[in-house]
N, C-alpha and C positions, 0 to 999 in steps of 0.2 A: 775542671777537669779539662787536660790535654789531650789531642788528638793524641797520642799513648801509651793514654790512663785505658784497661782491658772495656771494654763494656762488660755489668753486668745485668745478663735475660735473665727471669726469671715467667715460668711458669704460673698461668693465672688460668683459673675454670669458671664458665657461667653460663649462666640455661639460659640458651635460644628457646623460643617458643615452645618448654617442656623436653629439649634435649640440652641433654648436660654438655658442653665444646670444654678444651683448652683452648690454647693460645699462648705463645712468648711472644715477650719483648721486653723490650732494653725498657731500666730505671725512671729516663726522661721520660722519655713514649708514657709512661704508666702516670707519672704524675703530669703530665700537661690531656692527656686522655681526662684523669682525675678531672685537670682547670673545666675545663672545657666545659664537661658536661652541669657542673656547679653554676658554670658562667653563664649557660643557655637553658638556666632548675632547673632538669630532669637528672633521673638521676646513674649513676655509670651503667646503669645493666640496661635499662631504654639507651642510652648510648651506643654502648656497642649489638646492642639489637638491630637501633636501627643501620650502622653502617652492615652487620652483616643484610641486610632486606637489600640493600643498596647495591652492594659486590653482586647477586643476583646468582650467587654459586657460583663466580669467574675467580681463577686466586686465590689463595687462604685468605685470613681471616685474618692475622699476622698480619703481614700484607695491607690489607683492606687497611686495617687501623690504623697502620703507620703512614701510609695514605695522608690517612681523615685527618691525622693531625698535622704533615704540614700543609698540606692545602688549606686550613686552616689558619694558625697563622703566617703564612703565606698572605690568605686573605682574596684568597680563588676559591670558587666554590670547593666545597670538603665532597661533594654531595657524589660516588664515584659514579653511578648512572648518569649525572646528567653531561650540557654540552659543555660544561667547560672544561671536566676533565677534562678533552681529548685537545683546548685547546691549550698556545703555548704561554710560558708566560709570560709576564709585562716589560721585562728586558730582554729578552727574542726577538719580544713584538718590534721593540723599539731599534733593536740591531740591525731590524728587517726592513724597519723603514729611511734608517741612514746607511745603507746598504747598496737601495736601489735610486736616493736619494739627493 
């Protein structure tokens, strides 16, 4: 895929705590989310529920799922409500150290 190719966004549905909800994700995020669930040995529905629970009603589910995938792939804490969620990425920390020293 090149940067000029259009991103395909699809609507998906899930049942979270007995309530049906829908969210939209680009195909790339959807594929990565499924791979993460498989790697973690859990169902996709369980992973989506976990992300939804962690966001605590902040933001929307689509954005929270994208951020989860991004953080997971970057190796930072993917848990939305964790202390690591507010940590700058390692490259920013190194840049800050170099700028002061």
